[in-house]
Backbone as numpy.savetxt, mean C-alpha at the origin, in Angstrom:
# Nx Ny Nz CAx CAy CAz Cx Cy Cz
-23.93 43.33 -10.47 -23.50 41.78 -10.57 -22.23 41.96 -11.94
-21.17 41.01 -11.11 -20.33 40.85 -11.74 -20.50 40.19 -13.51
-19.89 41.03 -14.17 -19.70 40.13 -15.26 -18.44 39.32 -15.96
-18.52 38.13 -15.90 -17.44 37.29 -15.93 -16.54 37.89 -17.57
-15.18 38.15 -17.63 -14.63 37.87 -19.10 -14.55 36.75 -19.70
-14.22 36.76 -21.23 -13.91 35.41 -21.55 -12.71 34.49 -20.94
-11.59 35.37 -20.56 -10.94 34.55 -19.81 -11.12 33.55 -18.64
-12.21 34.72 -17.87 -12.48 34.01 -16.37 -13.57 32.62 -16.86
-14.24 32.64 -17.97 -14.86 31.59 -18.64 -14.02 30.84 -18.95
-13.36 30.96 -19.76 -12.76 29.87 -20.68 -11.35 29.16 -19.26
-10.81 29.86 -18.14 -10.48 29.15 -16.89 -11.19 28.22 -16.12
-12.62 28.68 -16.09 -13.47 28.09 -15.20 -13.92 26.69 -16.27
-13.83 26.58 -17.48 -14.17 25.47 -18.10 -12.81 24.40 -18.06
-11.92 25.02 -17.95 -10.61 24.21 -17.92 -10.82 23.98 -16.93
-10.88 24.54 -15.61 -11.16 23.67 -14.36 -11.84 22.54 -14.44
-12.91 23.00 -14.66 -14.11 21.91 -14.66 -13.63 20.53 -15.69
-12.75 20.75 -16.80 -12.68 19.98 -17.35 -11.31 19.07 -16.59
-10.76 19.88 -15.85 -9.57 19.16 -14.87 -10.02 17.91 -14.38
-10.68 18.71 -13.45 -11.91 18.08 -12.48 -12.20 16.71 -12.53
-12.97 16.98 -13.37 -13.78 15.80 -14.74 -12.93 14.86 -14.80
-11.80 15.51 -15.47 -10.89 13.82 -16.03 -10.50 13.35 -14.73
-9.68 14.24 -13.65 -9.36 13.48 -12.28 -10.37 12.65 -11.87
-11.57 13.20 -11.94 -12.48 12.37 -11.40 -12.51 11.08 -11.87
-12.81 10.96 -13.10 -12.67 9.40 -14.27 -11.66 8.89 -13.77
-10.40 9.76 -13.93 -9.36 8.56 -13.54 -9.14 7.79 -12.51
-9.50 8.71 -10.91 -9.48 8.46 -9.65 -10.65 6.73 -9.40
-12.10 7.51 -10.21 -13.03 6.12 -10.42 -12.39 5.03 -11.02
-11.61 5.21 -12.13 -11.09 3.96 -12.67 -10.03 3.25 -11.95
-8.61 4.15 -11.24 -7.81 3.73 -9.94 -8.54 2.57 -9.32
-9.85 3.63 -8.50 -10.40 2.78 -7.18 -11.12 1.31 -7.64
-11.64 1.60 -9.25 -12.23 0.22 -9.28 -10.96 -0.82 -9.70
-9.73 -0.62 -9.76 -8.66 -1.24 -10.57 -8.55 -2.00 -9.01
-8.35 -0.84 -7.88 -7.48 -1.53 -6.86 -8.94 -2.90 -6.67
-10.44 -2.50 -5.98 -11.36 -3.47 -5.77 -11.00 -4.85 -5.83
-11.30 -4.47 -7.37 -11.04 -5.82 -8.75 -9.89 -6.47 -8.34
-8.81 -5.80 -8.48 -7.34 -6.59 -8.42 -7.32 -7.18 -7.26
-7.23 -6.75 -5.78 -7.03 -7.50 -4.66 -8.33 -8.54 -4.42
-9.68 -7.81 -4.96 -10.69 -9.15 -4.58 -10.22 -10.42 -5.32
-9.47 -10.47 -6.23 -9.06 -11.55 -7.16 -8.08 -12.03 -6.27
-6.84 -10.84 -5.95 -6.05 -11.93 -4.80 -6.19 -12.62 -3.93
-7.76 -12.24 -3.24 -7.91 -12.25 -2.32 -9.16 -14.04 -2.36
-9.71 -13.78 -4.02 -10.22 -14.98 -3.93 -9.55 -16.14 -4.60
-8.34 -15.59 -4.89 -7.13 -16.63 -5.16 -7.20 -17.68 -3.83
-6.61 -17.19 -2.85 -6.37 -17.66 -1.42 -7.93 -18.83 -0.92
-8.76 -17.82 -1.03 -10.39 -18.66 -1.27 -10.43 -20.25 -1.69
-9.97 -20.06 -3.02 -10.51 -21.33 -4.05 -8.95 -22.32 -4.27
-7.53 -21.32 -4.20 -6.42 -21.92 -3.98 -6.20 -22.48 -2.73
-5.91 -23.76 -2.72 -5.72 -24.60 -0.93 -4.14 -24.62 -1.05
-3.63 -24.44 -2.12 -2.15 -24.70 -2.51 -1.53 -23.45 -1.64
-2.45 -21.93 -1.94 -1.92 -20.93 -1.56 -1.92 -20.91 0.06
-3.05 -21.41 0.43 -3.16 -20.89 2.24 -2.52 -21.79 2.73
-1.57 -22.95 1.98 -0.95 -24.19 3.01 0.34 -24.05 2.93
0.96 -22.64 2.86 1.74 -22.13 3.03 1.65 -21.05 3.61
2.37 -20.76 5.42 1.86 -19.80 6.15 2.15 -18.53 5.46
3.40 -18.21 5.44 3.77 -16.94 4.38 3.41 -16.38 3.42
2.30 -17.25 2.89 1.61 -16.75 1.54 -0.01 -15.58 2.62
0.05 -15.92 3.67 -0.80 -14.92 4.36 -0.32 -13.39 4.72
1.18 -13.44 4.34 1.31 -11.90 4.51 0.85 -11.58 2.96
0.79 -11.87 2.06 0.29 -11.69 1.06 -0.90 -11.31 0.86
-1.97 -12.39 1.76 -3.49 -11.83 1.79 -3.98 -10.87 2.89
-2.81 -11.02 3.43 -3.20 -9.09 4.79 -2.92 -8.25 4.00
-2.08 -8.11 3.32 -1.66 -6.78 2.09 -2.42 -6.31 1.47
-3.29 -7.71 0.79 -4.48 -7.53 0.16 -6.13 -6.95 0.65
-5.50 -7.75 1.72 -7.29 -7.01 2.49 -7.19 -5.32 2.81
-6.14 -4.97 3.28 -5.61 -3.30 3.58 -5.71 -3.04 2.05
-4.87 -3.05 1.36 -5.50 -2.84 -0.42 -6.68 -2.81 -0.88
-7.47 -3.81 -0.78 -9.03 -3.32 -0.90 -9.83 -2.45 -0.06
-9.35 -2.17 1.14 -10.20 -1.35 2.19 -9.91 0.01 1.10
-8.09 0.30 1.19 -8.25 1.59 0.50 -8.53 1.88 -0.67
-8.72 1.33 -1.44 -9.84 1.27 -2.83 -11.48 1.11 -2.69
-11.64 0.33 -1.37 -12.94 0.35 -1.40 -14.21 1.87 -0.47
-13.06 2.55 0.09 -13.11 3.47 1.16 -12.58 4.57 1.15
-10.80 4.56 0.52 -10.05 5.67 0.87 -11.02 6.53 -0.86
-10.84 5.76 -1.59 -10.48 6.30 -2.82 -11.82 6.71 -2.87
-13.11 6.05 -3.10 -14.71 6.26 -3.15 -14.92 7.71 -2.74
-14.80 7.84 -1.45 -15.23 9.27 -0.20 -14.34 10.04 -0.61
-13.25 10.13 -1.14 -12.46 11.00 -1.22 -12.63 11.76 -2.66
-13.20 10.97 -3.70 -13.72 10.99 -4.90 -15.44 11.90 -4.99
-16.09 11.48 -3.74 -17.40 12.12 -3.85 -17.10 13.33 -3.25
-16.21 14.00 -2.39 -15.98 14.96 -1.85 -15.01 15.93 -2.97
-14.79 15.55 -3.65 -13.98 16.29 -4.76 -15.36 16.56 -5.72
-16.28 15.34 -5.97 -17.43 15.71 -6.84 -18.54 16.47 -6.53
-18.63 16.77 -4.83 -19.40 17.68 -4.14 -19.17 18.75 -4.25
-17.54 19.38 -3.87 -16.79 20.21 -3.66 -17.08 20.96 -1.87
-17.58 19.55 -1.43 -17.62 19.65 0.14 -17.57 18.06 0.79
-17.63 18.05 1.92 -17.61 16.77 2.46 -19.13 16.73 2.92
-20.03 15.90 2.41 -21.49 15.99 2.32 -21.87 14.69 3.52
-20.83 13.84 4.13 -21.44 13.15 5.37 -21.33 13.11 6.51
-21.12 14.23 7.30 -21.20 14.43 8.46 -19.86 13.98 9.33
-20.06 14.40 10.46 -19.19 14.18 11.56 -18.37 12.95 11.42
-19.77 12.07 11.96 -19.43 10.57 11.70 -18.44 9.40 11.19
-18.87 9.94 9.95 -18.51 8.86 8.59 -17.19 9.23 8.24
-17.23 11.25 8.72 -15.46 11.79 8.20 -14.70 10.99 9.12
-14.84 11.04 10.40 -13.98 10.23 11.20 -13.68 9.22 11.29
-14.46 8.06 10.81 -14.73 5.97 10.77 -13.64 6.29 9.36
-13.89 7.50 8.01 -13.14 7.21 6.85 -11.58 7.43 7.25
-11.64 8.73 7.84 -9.72 8.65 8.60 -9.01 7.62 8.91
-9.91 7.15 9.90 -9.32 5.82 10.44 -9.16 4.63 10.10
-9.82 4.40 9.08 -9.90 3.50 7.85 -9.03 3.50 6.91
-9.06 4.56 6.66 -7.65 5.45 5.53 -6.37 4.99 6.37
-6.19 5.61 7.49 -4.82 5.49 8.20 -4.01 4.40 8.38
-5.25 3.30 9.36 -5.07 2.40 9.39 -4.60 1.35 8.38
-5.39 1.24 7.39 -5.39 0.93 5.93 -3.95 1.28 5.36
-3.54 1.90 5.37 -2.07 2.83 4.86 -1.03 2.16 5.70
-1.26 2.09 6.67 -0.60 1.67 7.81 0.01 0.04 7.48
-1.23 -0.76 7.56 -1.13 -2.15 7.27 -0.53 -2.75 6.24
-0.60 -1.69 5.21 -0.69 -2.17 3.78 1.20 -1.74 3.41
1.47 -0.60 4.52 3.23 -0.50 4.50 3.38 -1.75 5.36
3.34 -1.75 6.21 3.52 -3.00 6.94 3.73 -4.16 6.44
2.46 -4.70 5.62 2.55 -5.82 5.21 3.96 -5.73 4.08
4.20 -5.10 3.50 5.53 -5.03 2.45 6.98 -5.68 3.43
6.80 -4.93 4.87 7.27 -5.21 5.68 7.67 -6.64 5.81
6.55 -7.12 6.62 6.35 -8.41 6.78 6.93 -9.45 5.82
6.46 -9.16 4.35 6.88 -9.84 3.22 8.30 -9.70 3.14
8.89 -8.34 3.45 10.76 -8.53 3.62 11.55 -9.52 4.47
10.33 -9.22 5.47 11.08 -10.00 6.70 10.93 -11.57 6.61
10.31 -11.96 5.89 9.81 -13.31 5.80 11.13 -14.05 4.88
11.80 -13.06 3.68 12.17 -13.51 3.02 13.51 -13.55 3.85
13.72 -12.15 4.30 15.27 -12.57 5.07 15.29 -13.90 6.31
14.24 -14.01 7.13 14.66 -15.21 7.75 14.50 -16.08 6.89
13.72 -17.05 5.54 14.05 -17.82 4.82 15.26 -17.76 3.86
16.38 -16.89 4.41 17.18 -17.21 3.77 18.79 -17.20 5.40
17.83 -16.61 5.80 18.96 -16.36 7.55 18.51 -18.15 8.19
17.82 -17.94 8.35 17.67 -19.66 8.90 17.42 -20.60 8.33
17.86 -20.64 6.57 17.93 -21.95 5.97 16.78 -23.16 6.29
17.23 -24.36 6.73 16.70 -25.36 6.72 15.90 -25.37 8.08
15.99 -24.47 9.07 15.23 -24.18 10.32 14.15 -23.30 9.76
14.21 -22.54 8.58 13.02 -21.51 8.56 11.83 -22.14 8.77
10.82 -23.34 7.86 10.16 -24.09 8.36 9.72 -24.67 9.45
10.13 -24.68 10.12 9.78 -24.98 11.36 9.79 -23.90 12.38
10.35 -22.76 11.63 9.85 -21.31 12.89 8.97 -20.54 12.03
8.33 -20.59 10.52 7.26 -19.29 10.17 6.13 -20.38 10.14
5.38 -20.69 11.00 4.44 -21.10 11.56 3.38 -20.56 11.18
2.32 -20.89 11.27 0.83 -20.35 10.63 0.35 -19.08 12.58
0.52 -19.92 13.19 0.45 -18.85 14.39 1.10 -17.85 14.61
2.64 -18.26 14.14 3.69 -16.80 14.30 3.34 -16.03 13.34
2.87 -16.50 12.13 2.56 -15.76 11.11 1.37 -14.55 11.28
0.18 -15.33 11.92 -1.39 -14.88 12.23 -1.12 -14.09 13.16
-0.21 -14.10 14.03 0.89 -12.93 15.59 0.82 -11.77 14.84
2.05 -11.90 13.73 2.52 -10.86 13.32 1.94 -10.02 12.29
0.47 -10.47 11.73 -0.15 -9.88 11.13 -1.24 -9.24 12.14
-1.83 -9.70 13.16 -2.51 -8.65 14.07 -1.94 -8.10 14.75
-0.71 -7.91 14.88 0.20 -6.89 15.73 -0.06 -5.75 14.55
0.43 -6.38 13.35 0.45 -4.96 12.17 -0.61 -3.95 12.13
-1.62 -4.66 12.60 -3.23 -4.03 12.58 -3.34 -3.54 13.65
-2.87 -4.10 14.82 -2.76 -3.21 16.27 -1.84 -1.85 16.12
-0.57 -1.74 15.62 0.16 -0.67 15.89 -0.37 0.46 15.58
-1.41 0.84 14.06 -2.27 2.05 14.03 -3.46 2.35 15.19
-3.01 1.48 16.13 -4.40 1.61 16.59 -4.42 2.97 17.64
-3.07 3.99 17.12 -3.32 5.51 17.78 -4.58 6.19 17.23
-4.39 5.64 15.89 -5.57 6.70 15.04 -6.45 6.62 15.68
-7.11 5.70 16.44 -8.46 6.06 16.85 -8.79 7.51 17.76
-7.60 7.69 18.19 -7.56 9.64 18.72 -8.22 10.51 17.62
-8.67 10.26 16.27 -9.48 10.93 15.52 -10.46 11.24 16.22
-11.51 10.28 17.06 -12.36 10.43 17.56 -12.59 11.32 18.79
-11.52 11.51 19.16 -11.87 12.09 20.55 -10.43 13.73 20.41
-10.21 14.14 18.89 -9.89 14.97 18.49 -9.77 16.45 18.90
-11.41 16.55 18.97 -11.58 17.91 19.47 -11.26 18.08 21.24
-11.19 16.91 21.69 -11.51 16.88 23.15 -9.55 17.39 23.70
-8.93 16.84 22.74 -7.36 17.01 22.48 -7.37 18.58 22.50
-7.74 18.94 21.64 -7.52 20.21 21.29 -8.24 21.24 22.39
-9.38 21.49 22.70 -9.86 21.67 23.70 -11.04 22.94 23.03
-11.69 22.34 21.83 -12.55 22.90 20.94 -12.86 22.05 19.54
-14.01 22.80 19.32 -14.25 22.12 17.99 -14.26 23.50 16.85
-13.40 22.80 16.11 -12.47 23.94 14.67 -13.23 23.39 13.58
-13.93 22.60 13.21 -14.33 22.33 12.06 -15.63 21.91 11.47
-16.14 22.54 10.98 -17.56 22.33 10.18 -17.55 20.69 9.48
-17.91 19.74 9.87 -17.59 18.74 9.04 -18.21 18.69 7.48
-19.47 19.59 7.67 -20.12 19.63 6.08 -19.70 20.58 5.32
-18.23 21.45 5.62 -17.79 22.39 4.63 -16.60 22.09 4.64
-15.43 22.02 5.96 -14.43 22.23 5.49 -13.58 21.25 4.81
-12.62 21.46 4.26 -11.59 20.22 3.77 -10.96 19.25 4.90
-11.66 17.90 3.66 -11.42 16.82 3.97 -9.92 16.66 4.27
-9.48 16.72 5.98 -8.23 16.40 6.86 -7.48 17.68 7.58
-8.49 19.05 7.27 -7.89 20.02 7.85 -7.68 19.72 9.34
-8.19 19.28 10.07 -8.33 19.10 11.02 -7.05 18.56 11.81
-6.40 17.83 10.73 -5.13 16.43 11.08 -4.00 17.30 10.54
-3.95 18.51 9.56 -3.22 18.73 8.94 -2.44 20.41 9.36
-3.23 20.99 10.25 -3.43 21.89 11.14 -2.22 21.63 12.46
-1.93 20.19 12.62 -1.36 19.39 13.76 0.19 19.13 13.15
1.03 19.86 13.65 2.10 19.78 12.77 3.30 18.32 13.53
2.70 18.30 14.71 3.47 17.02 15.22 2.49 15.61 14.68
1.29 15.79 14.55 0.47 14.44 13.98 1.31 14.14 12.83
1.02 15.26 12.06 1.92 15.04 10.22 3.11 14.52 10.91
4.16 14.93 11.32 5.21 14.05 11.62 5.39 12.77 12.28
4.45 12.52 12.91 4.08 11.25 13.66 3.73 10.44 12.41
3.01 10.70 11.82 2.24 9.94 10.79 3.28 9.88 9.50
4.37 10.59 9.20 5.79 10.53 8.40 6.25 9.70 8.79
6.59 9.25 10.01 7.71 8.43 10.64 7.16 6.98 10.55
5.95 6.91 11.05 5.02 5.89 11.37 4.78 5.16 9.87
4.15 5.72 8.70 4.22 5.20 7.60 5.13 5.28 6.80
5.93 6.05 7.09 7.71 6.20 5.71 8.48 5.62 6.19
8.98 6.86 7.01 10.37 7.04 7.06 10.98 5.87 7.57
10.56 5.06 9.05 10.74 3.92 9.34 10.33 2.75 9.02
9.39 2.42 8.22 9.10 1.16 7.20 10.37 1.67 6.08
10.62 2.13 5.34 11.25 2.70 4.29 12.61 1.97 4.71
13.07 2.46 6.16 14.43 1.96 6.51 14.48 0.82 6.84
13.50 0.06 7.55 13.59 -1.21 7.33 13.30 -2.31 6.41
12.58 -1.92 5.33 12.50 -2.60 4.02 13.83 -2.50 3.32
14.31 -1.50 3.29 15.74 -1.46 2.62 16.99 -1.95 3.02
16.89 -1.94 4.55 17.71 -3.36 5.04 17.52 -4.31 4.97
16.15 -4.95 4.80 16.32 -6.29 4.94 16.06 -6.84 3.54
16.11 -5.61 2.16 16.16 -6.21 0.96 17.78 -6.30 0.24
18.30 -5.09 0.94 19.64 -5.17 0.85 20.72 -6.69 1.08
19.90 -6.98 2.76 20.60 -8.43 3.06 19.95 -9.38 1.71
18.68 -9.29 1.60 18.45 -10.46 1.02 19.23 -10.47 -0.95
19.72 -9.54 -1.17 20.45 -9.58 -2.38 21.28 -9.77 -2.01
22.80 -9.01 -1.03 23.71 -9.37 -0.78 23.68 -11.09 -0.43
23.14 -11.77 0.20 22.98 -12.85 0.62 22.68 -14.05 -0.69
21.80 -13.59 -1.64 21.67 -14.13 -2.79 22.41 -14.05 -3.90
23.57 -13.18 -3.98 24.73 -13.26 -4.62 25.55 -13.81 -3.98
25.99 -13.86 -2.46 26.74 -14.53 -2.27 26.68 -15.95 -2.61
25.49 -16.69 -2.60 25.05 -17.85 -2.38 25.35 -18.08 -4.49
25.24 -17.40 -4.95 25.35 -17.42 -6.31 27.01 -17.57 -7.04
27.50 -17.05 -6.08 28.82 -17.16 -6.54 29.55 -18.59 -5.82
28.54 -19.30 -4.89 28.84 -20.37 -5.18 27.81 -21.12 -5.71
28.59 -21.26 -6.91 28.02 -22.22 -7.81 27.25 -23.71 -7.56
26.00 -24.18 -7.62 25.38 -25.40 -7.47 25.96 -26.33 -8.60
26.18 -25.73 -9.57 26.55 -26.96 -10.72 27.87 -27.04 -10.41
28.86 -27.12 -9.31 30.18 -27.41 -8.87 29.84 -28.57 -8.00
28.56 -28.78 -7.51 28.40 -29.69 -6.30 28.40 -31.17 -7.02
29.85 -31.96 -6.30 30.14 -33.21 -7.24 29.45 -34.44 -6.54
27.95 -33.77 -5.64 27.57 -35.02 -4.78 26.33 -35.82 -5.61
25.40 -36.09 -5.18 24.41 -36.45 -6.60 23.48 -35.97 -6.51
23.19 -36.27 -8.10 22.32 -34.99 -8.80 21.27 -34.71 -8.39
20.19 -35.13 -8.02 19.41 -34.54 -6.59 19.84 -33.44 -5.79
20.89 -33.72 -5.30 21.34 -32.70 -4.25 21.70 -31.44 -5.42
22.46 -31.49 -6.16 22.42 -30.20 -7.18 21.52 -29.51 -7.71
20.08 -30.78 -8.18 19.01 -29.76 -8.56 18.33 -29.15 -7.59
18.34 -30.16 -6.38 17.56 -29.01 -5.20 18.13 -27.88 -5.15
19.45 -27.38 -4.74 20.32 -26.38 -4.88 19.69 -25.38 -6.18
19.94 -25.77 -7.54 19.39 -25.03 -8.32 17.86 -24.87 -8.07
16.77 -25.11 -7.43 16.34 -25.14 -7.67 15.57 -23.90 -6.55
16.31 -24.13 -5.26 16.35 -23.08 -4.23 16.80 -21.84 -4.78
17.80 -21.73 -5.66 18.80 -20.23 -5.77 17.56 -19.75 -6.52
16.64 -20.43 -7.51 15.48 -19.91 -8.63 14.36 -19.39 -7.84
14.43 -20.12 -6.78 13.02 -19.49 -6.09 13.61 -18.37 -5.42
14.82 -18.25 -4.41 15.26 -16.68 -4.11 15.59 -15.87 -4.67
15.94 -16.32 -6.25 16.17 -15.12 -6.84 14.71 -14.46 -7.49
13.57 -15.79 -7.44 12.50 -15.17 -7.87 11.95 -13.77 -6.91
11.95 -14.38 -5.99 11.82 -13.94 -4.38 12.19 -12.05 -4.27
13.79 -12.34 -4.70 14.17 -10.99 -4.80 13.62 -9.68 -5.41
13.40 -10.58 -6.63 12.72 -9.75 -7.68 11.92 -9.21 -7.13
10.80 -10.01 -6.93 9.28 -9.96 -6.44 9.86 -8.44 -5.25
10.46 -8.55 -4.96 10.86 -8.14 -3.52 11.32 -6.00 -3.50
12.11 -6.35 -4.65 12.61 -4.77 -5.23 11.45 -4.38 -6.09
10.84 -5.25 -6.87 9.62 -4.44 -7.71 8.53 -3.92 -6.55
8.07 -4.70 -5.41 7.37 -3.84 -4.57 7.94 -2.72 -4.17
9.54 -2.64 -3.50 10.09 -1.72 -3.12 9.99 -0.68 -3.68
10.50 -0.85 -5.16 10.02 0.12 -6.04 8.69 1.02 -6.27
7.92 0.16 -6.08 6.36 0.98 -6.47 6.07 1.68 -4.94
6.41 0.99 -4.01 6.09 1.96 -2.88 6.80 3.02 -3.22
8.28 2.95 -3.31 8.96 4.19 -3.50 8.58 5.46 -4.02
8.12 5.04 -5.27 7.44 6.28 -6.50 6.13 6.28 -6.02
4.99 5.47 -5.34 4.09 6.23 -5.14 4.01 6.81 -3.96
4.58 6.71 -2.32 4.78 7.06 -1.71 5.77 8.53 -1.30
6.72 8.70 -2.20 7.82 9.79 -1.74 7.18 10.76 -1.96
6.48 11.44 -3.21 6.29 12.80 -3.24 5.42 13.06 -2.29
4.09 12.15 -1.92 3.25 12.78 -1.06 3.86 13.06 0.21
4.80 12.19 0.93 5.32 12.33 1.69 6.16 13.67 2.11
6.85 13.88 0.72 7.82 15.01 0.91 6.92 16.20 1.14
5.90 16.64 0.44 5.03 17.35 0.61 4.65 17.91 1.82
4.04 16.33 2.45 3.99 16.20 3.84 4.75 17.02 5.03
6.45 16.29 4.87 7.19 17.13 5.27 7.20 18.50 5.44
7.53 19.10 4.17 7.48 20.39 3.91 6.58 20.94 4.38
5.44 20.77 4.56 4.05 21.71 4.73 4.18 21.50 6.20
4.79 20.51 6.96 4.98 20.23 8.99 6.31 21.33 9.01
7.12 21.48 8.09 8.27 22.43 9.11 8.49 23.77 8.35
7.66 23.88 7.36 7.87 25.22 7.04 6.25 25.67 6.21
6.15 26.83 6.01 4.87 27.19 5.72 4.62 27.24 4.29
5.35 26.27 3.86 4.68 25.66 2.45 3.07 25.29 2.33
2.37 25.40 1.73 0.99 24.96 1.40 0.49 24.74 -0.30
0.68 22.90 0.45 0.18 22.93 -1.26 -0.66 23.43 -2.15
-1.06 23.19 -3.50 -2.04 23.38 -3.87 -2.97 22.27 -3.77
-4.71 22.39 -3.72 -5.28 21.53 -3.56 -5.30 20.54 -4.42
-5.53 20.67 -5.63 -4.90 19.81 -7.03 -3.88 18.98 -6.82
-2.52 19.62 -6.23 -1.60 19.21 -6.54 -0.95 17.76 -5.19
-2.04 18.63 -4.11 -2.26 17.45 -2.90 -3.10 16.46 -3.03
-3.86 16.33 -4.09 -5.32 15.39 -4.33 -4.56 14.36 -4.90
-3.56 14.72 -6.09 -2.71 14.15 -6.86 -1.71 13.23 -6.38
-1.26 14.01 -5.82 -0.37 13.44 -4.93 -0.48 11.85 -3.98
-1.90 12.69 -3.08 -2.46 11.53 -2.40 -2.84 10.51 -3.34
-3.37 10.68 -4.14 -4.05 9.42 -5.17 -2.94 8.55 -5.84
-1.73 9.24 -5.87 -0.92 8.07 -6.44 -0.40 7.51 -5.02
-0.21 7.53 -4.23 0.12 7.05 -2.76 -0.89 5.75 -2.44
-2.38 6.01 -2.92 -3.70 5.28 -2.79 -3.10 4.07 -3.88
-2.65 4.81 -5.44 -2.52 3.65 -6.45 -1.57 2.51 -6.27
-0.15 2.92 -4.75 0.00 1.38 -4.87 -0.36 0.54 -4.98
-1.87 0.61 -4.07 -2.65 -0.44 -3.70 -3.50 -0.87 -4.57
-3.16 -0.50 -5.98 -3.84 -0.84 -7.20 -2.83 -1.75 -7.77
-1.52 -1.65 -7.62 -0.16 -1.81 -8.41 0.09 -3.52 -7.51
0.25 -3.59 -6.28 0.21 -4.73 -5.91 -0.02 -5.59 -6.04
-1.64 -6.04 -6.70 -2.20 -7.05 -6.62 -1.78 -7.45 -8.42
-1.45 -6.83 -9.06 -0.99 -7.15 -10.60 0.56 -7.56 -10.15
1.16 -7.23 -9.58 2.82 -7.88 -9.11 2.62 -9.07 -8.89
1.51 -9.62 -8.08 1.30 -10.59 -7.39 1.42 -11.66 -8.38
0.06 -11.38 -9.07 -0.47 -11.97 -10.82 0.62 -12.61 -11.42
1.93 -11.19 -11.57 2.61 -11.52 -12.52 4.05 -12.42 -12.13
4.30 -12.95 -10.54 4.92 -13.67 -9.80 4.68 -14.87 -9.00
3.21 -14.78 -9.24 2.97 -15.96 -8.44 1.85 -16.80 -9.66
2.13 -18.02 -9.67 1.34 -18.70 -10.94 -0.05 -19.28 -10.65
-0.09 -19.36 -9.35 -1.54 -19.84 -8.89 -2.57 -18.55 -8.86
-1.85 -17.36 -8.36 -2.82 -15.92 -8.35 -2.88 -15.38 -9.84
-1.82 -16.20 -10.52 -2.11 -15.26 -12.07 -3.22 -15.97 -12.93
-3.64 -17.37 -12.42 -4.24 -18.15 -12.95 -5.67 -17.77 -12.42
-5.71 -17.54 -11.55 -7.16 -16.85 -10.87 -8.01 -15.32 -11.76
-6.36 -14.63 -11.89 -6.65 -13.21 -12.57 -7.62 -13.69 -14.19
-6.74 -14.96 -14.61 -6.72 -14.70 -16.15 -8.16 -15.65 -16.14
-8.66 -16.41 -15.11 -10.15 -16.91 -15.06 -10.54 -15.98 -15.32
-10.81 -15.06 -14.21 -12.14 -14.49 -14.34 -11.81 -13.16 -15.02
-10.40 -12.37 -15.59 -10.37 -10.94 -16.70 -10.61 -11.76 -17.84
-10.06 -13.26 -18.42 -9.86 -13.70 -19.41 -8.62 -13.01 -20.43
-7.86 -12.43 -19.56 -6.29 -11.56 -20.39 -5.57 -12.74 -20.51
-4.92 -13.01 -21.79 -3.65 -13.99 -21.81 -2.61 -13.51 -21.41
-2.78 -12.21 -21.09 -1.13 -11.53 -20.84 -1.03 -12.06 -18.82
-1.95 -12.69 -18.70 -1.61 -13.35 -16.91 -1.66 -15.28 -17.03
-1.76 -15.56 -18.61 -1.88 -16.60 -18.31 -0.22 -17.73 -18.52
């Protein structure tokens, strides 16, 4: 029988503490994600004024996707980390992957839709209200959920590979997908590269347009004071929207870039990240779903009031 040295015992103790600490932090982020996005959804249920603006449905859609990440992706991954293996079998395994991939895609596309809405608001000007109808917004949201439809191929993964290579009770979560370079690269472009390019382009246009309009000082309008006040109010709304977009984009880049970089390197080279590093970066990516609802609370008075009412936090009042 092998005997463990003091160093071995110490290393195992440190590893156990690290895993335990990671599990506690992960559960905390999961709970924050679920609660935060639940409050945003609750705000739409209780506040008629939020529902009256079709564009606000983009925020609701993003919150639903982020809620799914907090309610399913985080807990199932944490339980796997706690058990040390996947304990729920093949069916739950595949459905969890489909939910995770779909929710992450819709979350990213939700940021695109919000950016696109601001782009149209500035581009169309007075025609915006007639253009951005509830029907149009609903169709765009449904399309965003339909785009990641290809993730259903996970159900038939073994048929595509021609063999059953994964023991779902023991193997590492995601191994059957990480073995496929093409699948990883497709996900990288669908979930990160293409969306990031679109979002950056839309935000650059929004900022340039707002800066251009700012140079045309509304205070110089010599017509009716009502017209001047409307111009000032409109400019303030656009600036506030631009700030919100900038914060959403920054949070997205910070949370997603590390994991996507590692995914790219592991797909095109022999680089293989440590399990702990991979988990930390994945949880950082999912943490974007915990940050988003608090960004809404800081920039939207109605959502902020709901947060304050149910959490009794003066910082949101």
